[in-house]
C-alpha positions, 0 to 999 in steps of 0.5 A, spaced: 563 115 857 568 120 859 575 117 860 578 118 867 585 120 869 590 114 868 593 112 874 598 106 872 603 111 868 603 116 874 606 114 880 610 120 881 604 125 881 602 124 888 610 125 889 609 132 886 602 133 889 604 132 896 612 134 896 612 140 891 611 146 896 616 143 901 621 142 895 620 149 894 622 151 900 628 147 901 630 149 894 628 157 893 631 157 886 624 153 884 620 158 887 618 161 880 611 162 876 615 157 871 616 151 875 609 152 878 606 152 872 610 146 869 607 142 876 600 144 875 600 142 868 604 136 870 598 134 876 593 135 871 595 131 865 590 125 863 585 129 866 579 130 861 576 135 866 582 139 867 586 138 860 580 137 856 579 131 851 578 130 844 572 125 842 572 120 836 566 116 833 565 112 827 565 115 820 561 109 817 555 109 823 556 115 827 556 110 834 560 112 840 564 117 842 570 115 846 574 121 849 581 121 850 584 126 855 589 131 852 596 131 855 600 136 859 606 136 854 610 139 861 617 137 861 616 134 868 611 129 866 615 122 864 609 120 859 609 127 855 616 129 856 618 122 852 615 124 846 619 131 846 626 127 848 625 122 842 624 128 837 630 131 840 634 125 840 632 124 832 634 131 831 641 131 834 642 124 831 642 127 824 648 132 826 653 127 829 658 123 826 657 119 820 655 112 822 653 114 829 646 113 831 645 116 837 650 119 843 648 121 850 654 125 854 653 128 860 658 133 863 658 135 870 660 141 874 664 139 880 660 140 887 664 146 889 663 150 883 656 149 882 653 155 886 658 160 882 655 156 875 648 157 878 649 164 879 653 166 873 650 161 869 650 165 862 657 166 862 660 160 866 656 155 863 656 157 855 664 157 856 664 150 859 660 148 854 664 150 848 670 147 852 666 141 852 664 140 845 672 142 843 674 136 848 669 131 845 671 133 837 678 133 839 677 126 842 
């Protein structure tokens, strides 16, 4: 018995399948092999024919071969990314101030500055992050 692709957790899969190319045309910065690979992995997640599977059987009697499809581990996949997010939060929480379990803060850039920040991300965003960290530490 081969486990088929799970559909209950993947309500967004058809959105990626149907709208990825139009999205790329509207947003040229996503027209890269990197994003194409992430989306391809996302679309194949949970499908044993595309991602492979692990077969298990009983150690005592040797009966049965339940097969579990491998996951894609794509950052675009809600099911797979959750594991990586949980691991990241766990690592960050060990470095936070005493008594703080976790802290989630989003620092945003004003809309009129986003194009410049995107074009010069290495310089601008690193400076903004240093400034943001200093502000939070002072606070």
